[in-house]
C-alpha positions in Angstrom: 6.5 111.2 36.7 9.5 109.2 35.7 12.6 110.8 34.3 12.6 112.4 30.9 14.5 110.1 28.4 14.1 112.3 25.4 13.1 115.9 24.8 13.3 118.3 21.9 12.5 122.0 21.7 11.7 124.2 18.8 12.9 121.7 16.2 12.7 122.8 12.6 13.8 121.0 9.5 14.2 123.0 6.3 15.0 121.8 2.8 16.1 123.9 -0.1 15.7 122.6 -3.6 16.0 124.6 -6.9 15.8 127.9 -4.9 12.7 126.8 -3.2 12.6 126.5 0.6 10.3 124.0 2.4 9.9 123.7 6.1 9.1 120.0 6.7 9.1 120.4 10.5 8.1 123.6 12.2 9.0 124.5 15.8 8.3 121.1 17.3 8.7 120.5 21.0 8.2 117.2 22.7 9.1 115.3 26.0 9.0 111.6 26.4 9.4 110.0 29.9 10.6 106.5 30.8 8.1 103.8 30.0 5.9 106.1 28.0 4.4 105.1 24.6 3.9 108.0 22.2 2.2 107.6 18.8 2.7 110.2 16.0 0.3 109.8 13.1 0.1 111.5 9.8 -0.2 111.0 6.1 2.7 109.7 4.1 5.1 112.5 3.2 4.3 114.7 6.2 7.8 114.4 7.7 7.2 111.6 10.3 10.4 109.7 9.3 12.4 112.9 9.2 11.2 113.7 12.7 12.1 110.2 14.0 15.5 110.4 12.5 16.2 113.7 14.1 15.0 112.5 17.5 17.3 109.5 17.2 20.3 111.5 16.2 20.4 110.1 12.6 19.7 113.5 11.1 20.3 117.1 12.2 17.6 119.7 12.6 18.0 123.1 10.8 17.1 124.7 14.2 16.2 123.5 17.6 17.6 121.2 20.2 17.3 117.4 21.0 18.4 115.8 24.3 18.6 112.1 25.0 19.0 111.0 28.6 19.8 114.6 29.6 22.6 115.0 26.9 22.3 117.5 24.1 23.0 115.9 20.7 24.4 119.2 19.5 27.5 118.9 21.8 28.4 115.4 21.0 31.3 114.3 18.7 30.5 111.7 16.1 31.9 108.9 18.2 30.1 110.0 21.3 26.8 110.1 19.3 27.3 106.6 18.0 28.1 105.3 21.5 25.0 107.0 22.9 22.8 105.5 20.2 24.2 102.0 20.8 23.7 102.2 24.5 20.4 104.1 24.8 18.4 103.7 21.6 16.7 101.1 19.6 15.3 101.7 16.0 12.8 99.6 14.1 12.9 100.6 10.4 10.0 100.2 8.0 12.0 98.1 5.7 13.6 96.1 8.6 17.2 96.7 7.5 18.2 93.1 8.2 21.4 91.8 6.7 20.4 89.2 4.1 23.4 87.0 4.5 23.1 86.8 8.3 20.7 84.5 10.2 18.0 85.9 12.5 20.2 85.3 15.5 23.1 87.0 13.9 21.0 90.1 13.0 19.8 90.4 16.6 23.3 89.8 18.0 24.6 92.8 16.0 23.1 95.1 18.6 25.2 93.4 21.3 28.6 93.3 19.5 29.9 96.5 21.1 28.8 95.6 24.6 30.9 94.0 27.3 28.9 90.7 27.1 30.8 87.6 26.3 29.8 85.5 23.3 27.9 83.0 25.4 26.1 85.8 27.2 25.2 87.4 23.9 23.9 84.1 22.4 21.8 83.6 25.6 20.2 87.0 25.4 19.5 86.6 21.6 17.8 83.3 22.1 15.7 84.5 25.0 14.6 87.6 23.0 13.7 85.5 19.9 11.8 83.0 22.0 9.8 85.8 23.6 8.8 86.8 20.1 8.0 83.2 19.2 11.0 82.9 16.9 13.1 80.5 18.9 12.9 77.9 16.2 13.9 80.4 13.5 17.2 81.6 15.0 19.3 80.0 12.3 17.0 81.1 9.4 18.0 83.7 6.9 15.7 86.7 6.4 14.7 85.3 3.0 13.5 82.1 4.7 11.1 84.1 7.0 7.7 85.7 6.4 7.4 89.5 6.4 5.9 89.4 9.8 8.7 87.2 11.1 11.3 89.6 9.6 9.7 92.4 11.5 9.8 90.5 14.7 13.5 89.9 14.2 13.9 93.7 13.7 12.0 94.2 17.0 14.2 91.7 18.8 17.3 93.5 17.5 15.9 96.9 18.7 15.2 95.6 22.2 17.8 93.0 23.0 20.3 95.5 24.5 17.6 96.9 26.8 17.5 100.5 25.5 15.9 103.4 27.3 13.9 104.3 24.2 12.8 102.7 21.0 11.8 104.4 17.8 9.5 102.6 15.4 9.0 103.9 11.8 5.8 102.4 10.3 6.5 99.1 12.1 3.4 97.4 10.5 3.4 99.1 7.1 4.0 96.0 5.1 1.8 93.4 6.8 -1.9 92.5 6.8 -4.1 93.9 9.7 -4.1 90.7 11.7 -0.3 90.4 11.5 0.0 94.1 12.3 -2.0 93.7 15.5 0.0 90.7 16.5 3.3 92.6 16.0 2.1 95.6 17.9 0.8 93.5 20.7 4.3 91.9 21.0 6.1 95.2 20.8 3.9 97.0 23.3 4.0 94.1 25.7 7.8 94.0 25.6 8.3 97.7 26.1 5.8 97.8 28.9 7.4 94.9 30.6 10.9 96.5 30.4 9.9 100.0 31.2 11.1 101.2 27.8 9.9 104.3 26.2 8.5 103.9 22.7 7.8 106.4 19.9 5.8 105.0 17.0 5.3 106.9 13.7 2.6 105.6 11.5 0.1 106.7 8.8 -2.2 103.8 9.8 -4.6 103.1 12.7 -3.3 102.6 16.3 -5.5 101.4 19.2 -6.0 104.6 21.3 -5.8 102.6 24.6 -2.4 101.3 23.7 -0.5 104.6 23.9 -0.1 107.3 26.6 0.0 110.2 24.2 -1.2 110.6 20.6 0.0 113.3 18.2 -0.9 114.3 14.7 1.9 115.7 12.4 0.3 118.0 10.0 1.6 121.1 8.1 4.9 120.5 9.8 3.5 120.9 13.3 2.9 118.4 16.1 -0.6 118.5 17.5 -1.5 116.7 20.7 -4.7 114.6 20.4 -7.1 113.8 23.2 -7.7 110.2 24.2 -11.2 109.3 25.0 
């Protein structure tokens, strides 16, 4: 088994509103190894996005522990956590989070700004990644000039261009038709498989069972491992 790139143990997330306590996540433990694809399914509102944000260090659990590349997120200062995310993680948001006034190329290059690459090296990596996603001729287009599916591919390129150890995808095909969704997932899975990148996908939709190494259902705040036929 390859090295563990992410693990969490006994993660709980509790919200208190108007004197009422709700445990959105309850005692969740998970390990993800290098190159592994993990799918977490569940209905909308079950806490999938909350779990993904905690695993990526974008939110804090009420209780429990998260480790990325062997480093506990609890012990990191804010600057160290930012540096770890930049170097090790990629995140694909459901709403893309593209900067409207930046071109596709500039949005992807944003993930490389804090690396030691020179500007020509950054531009080369950006072009190569967009070409792999069949967007080489859209590098100078603004997000508003791209289809929804093309915008999602730009978001995928941005998440992968710096060769992260693990990528998180929050409903990556939630806003596209089934045919486009399949095309996007085929591209994403193909890229992470080729690069040996771990991938965690949270979705309320269908996901081809043969595509992933592990399938989980998030229900009633708990993560349940599903068998793969």
